[in-house]
C-alpha positions in Angstrom: 84.0 80.2 110.4 83.6 76.4 110.2 86.9 76.0 112.0 85.4 77.8 115.0 82.1 76.0 115.4 81.8 74.5 118.9 84.8 76.4 120.2 84.5 79.2 122.8 86.3 81.7 120.7 85.2 85.2 119.7 85.1 85.7 116.0 85.2 89.2 114.3 84.7 89.6 110.6 86.4 92.7 109.1 85.0 94.0 105.8 87.7 95.6 103.7 85.6 96.5 100.7 82.0 97.5 100.4 78.8 95.5 100.6 77.4 96.4 97.2 80.4 95.0 95.3 81.2 91.3 95.4 83.8 91.4 92.5 81.5 88.9 90.7 82.1 86.2 93.3 79.1 84.2 94.7 81.3 83.0 97.6 81.7 86.6 98.7 78.0 87.2 98.9 77.4 83.9 100.8 80.3 84.7 103.1 78.8 88.0 104.1 75.5 86.5 104.9 77.1 83.8 107.1 79.3 86.4 108.8 76.4 88.6 109.7 74.5 85.6 111.2 77.3 83.7 112.9 80.2 86.0 113.8 80.3 87.8 117.1 80.9 91.1 115.4 81.2 92.5 111.9 83.4 95.6 111.4 82.9 97.8 108.3 85.1 100.7 107.3 82.3 103.3 106.9 78.9 104.1 108.4 77.4 103.9 104.9 78.6 100.4 104.5 77.4 99.5 108.0 73.9 100.5 106.9 74.2 98.3 103.8 75.1 95.3 106.0 72.2 96.0 108.3 69.7 96.3 105.5 71.1 93.5 103.3 71.7 90.6 105.8 69.7 88.6 108.4 72.2 89.7 111.0 72.4 88.4 114.5 75.9 89.8 115.1 76.9 93.3 116.2 77.8 95.4 113.2 80.0 98.4 113.8 81.9 100.9 111.7 85.6 101.5 112.4 87.7 103.4 109.9 91.3 102.7 109.0 93.9 105.0 110.5 95.7 107.7 108.6 99.4 106.9 108.0 100.4 110.5 108.3 100.0 113.1 111.1 98.5 116.5 110.1 101.2 118.5 108.4 102.1 122.0 109.5 103.0 123.6 106.2 100.6 125.8 104.2 98.9 124.2 101.1 98.9 127.3 99.0 102.2 126.8 97.2 101.2 127.9 93.6 102.4 124.8 91.8 99.1 124.7 89.8 99.1 120.9 90.2 96.1 118.5 90.5 97.2 115.2 92.0 95.6 111.7 91.9 97.0 108.5 93.3 96.1 104.8 92.6 96.5 101.8 90.4 96.0 102.4 86.7 92.9 100.2 86.5 89.3 100.7 85.4 88.0 100.9 89.0 90.0 104.1 89.7 88.3 105.9 86.8 91.4 107.7 85.4 89.9 107.3 82.0 87.0 109.5 83.3 89.4 111.9 84.8 91.3 112.4 81.6 88.0 113.0 79.7 87.3 115.7 82.3 90.8 117.0 82.0 90.3 117.8 78.3 87.8 120.4 79.4 89.9 121.6 82.3 93.0 122.0 80.1 91.1 124.2 77.6 90.1 126.6 80.3 93.1 126.4 82.7 96.1 125.5 80.4 98.6 126.6 83.1 97.5 123.7 85.4 99.0 120.2 85.3 97.6 116.8 86.2 99.9 114.3 88.0 98.9 110.7 88.2 100.9 108.5 90.6 100.6 104.8 90.2 101.0 101.9 87.8 98.8 99.3 86.3 97.3 97.5 83.3 95.6 100.6 81.8 98.8 102.6 81.3 98.9 101.9 77.5 95.2 103.0 77.1 95.7 106.1 79.2 98.9 107.0 77.4 97.1 106.7 74.0 94.3 109.0 75.2 96.8 111.6 76.4 98.6 111.5 73.1 95.4 111.6 71.0 94.0 114.6 72.9 97.2 116.7 73.0 97.6 116.4 76.7 101.2 115.4 76.8 102.3 118.8 78.2 99.6 118.9 80.9 99.4 115.3 82.2 102.2 113.3 83.8 102.0 109.6 84.4 104.8 109.2 86.9 104.4 105.5 87.8 105.0 104.0 91.2 106.9 105.8 93.9 108.4 104.9 97.3 107.7 108.4 98.6 104.2 109.5 97.8 104.4 112.3 100.4 106.5 114.5 98.2 103.7 114.6 95.6 101.1 115.5 98.3 103.4 118.3 99.5 103.7 119.8 96.0 100.0 119.5 94.9 97.3 122.2 95.2 94.3 120.0 94.6 93.5 116.2 94.8 91.0 114.5 92.5 89.4 111.1 93.2 87.6 109.7 90.1 87.0 106.1 91.3 83.9 104.2 90.1 83.7 102.6 93.5 85.9 102.2 96.6 86.0 100.3 99.9 87.7 102.9 101.9 90.0 105.3 99.9 93.2 105.6 102.0 94.4 108.3 99.6 91.6 110.6 101.0 92.9 110.1 104.5 96.3 111.2 103.2 94.9 114.3 101.6 93.4 115.3 105.0 96.9 115.1 106.6 98.4 117.2 103.9 95.5 119.7 103.8 94.7 119.1 100.2 91.3 120.3 98.8 89.6 117.5 97.1 87.2 117.1 94.2 85.8 113.5 94.3 83.1 111.4 92.8 80.5 110.5 95.5 81.1 106.8 94.9 80.4 103.9 97.3 82.0 104.0 99.9 84.1 106.4 101.8 84.4 109.8 100.1 81.3 111.3 101.6 82.3 110.4 105.2 86.0 111.2 104.9 85.4 114.6 103.3 82.4 115.6 105.4 82.7 119.0 107.1 85.9 119.9 105.2 84.4 121.9 102.3 85.8 119.6 99.7 83.6 118.9 96.7 81.6 115.7 96.0 80.4 115.2 92.4 77.7 112.7 91.3 79.5 109.5 90.3 80.5 109.4 86.7 79.4 113.0 85.9 82.4 114.1 83.9 81.1 117.5 83.1 80.5 118.4 86.7 83.9 116.9 87.7 85.6 119.2 85.2 83.6 122.3 86.3 84.2 121.6 90.0 88.0 121.4 89.4 88.0 124.6 87.4 86.0 126.5 90.1 88.4 125.3 92.8 91.4 126.2 90.7 90.1 129.7 90.4 89.2 130.1 94.1 92.4 130.3 96.2 90.5 131.4 99.4 88.3 128.3 99.2 91.3 126.1 98.9 92.9 127.7 101.9 89.7 127.2 104.0 89.4 123.6 103.0 93.0 123.0 103.8 92.6 124.1 107.4 89.4 122.1 107.9 90.9 119.0 106.3 93.8 119.0 108.8 91.3 119.3 111.7 89.3 116.3 110.3 92.5 114.3 110.1 92.7 114.2 113.9 89.7 111.8 113.9 91.7 109.3 111.9 94.9 109.3 113.9 96.0 105.8 115.1 95.2 106.4 118.8 91.6 107.2 118.1 91.2 104.1 115.9 92.9 101.8 118.3 90.6 103.0 121.1 87.6 102.0 119.0 89.0 98.5 118.5 89.8 98.2 122.2 86.2 99.1 123.1 84.9 96.5 120.7 87.2 93.8 122.0 86.3 94.6 125.6 82.5 94.3 125.1 
């Protein structure tokens, strides 16, 4: 921002995370206040985060929500493939909450032993998660597959997706689940899941509630008709996040 003072140049700030988390950095908190006051516009990724900006800053700029686009078009194949697989994707770090998901999976596995959990991603918590899997006899029902250059093949094979994050900025994985018509069980964390999954029938669970996460997964596993209904609605919702729609929102902002 200081580089633009005195210059006739429009300045847009684009928030890539969420207002309530500053990663412990004072500079991030100050930067948000300065952006809200001096930038010509601030773009958030969700409507919920837009409200946090409006309430939490002395803003003079225009604050608008524009989501990220989905990298996949809606897929045409049916999601009921009988693989009995729950998928999750992300870095193996604390923020993604895979430790919470594995605690829930202990309960799920005791009730639905014919289902498998597939975790795609790599990170610093691999050793800790592997120890938990071994200590709780989950080796046969949990697969830590690591990184992949083709995540689409995992979406295609899965029956359910689970997001167990402690917090998010804008979970791109949920956009991808819409494209592949995957029913989702997700913590209702800040920010993104509630808006992305709205009107699809997917299930939001209070953040950190492991018992309810487990029971919601089990109920969805047992209800094939619900999974089929959610799949259809998810693909319809995916149209909102196609690139053309998102580009048009940016063009409207730039032309104002």
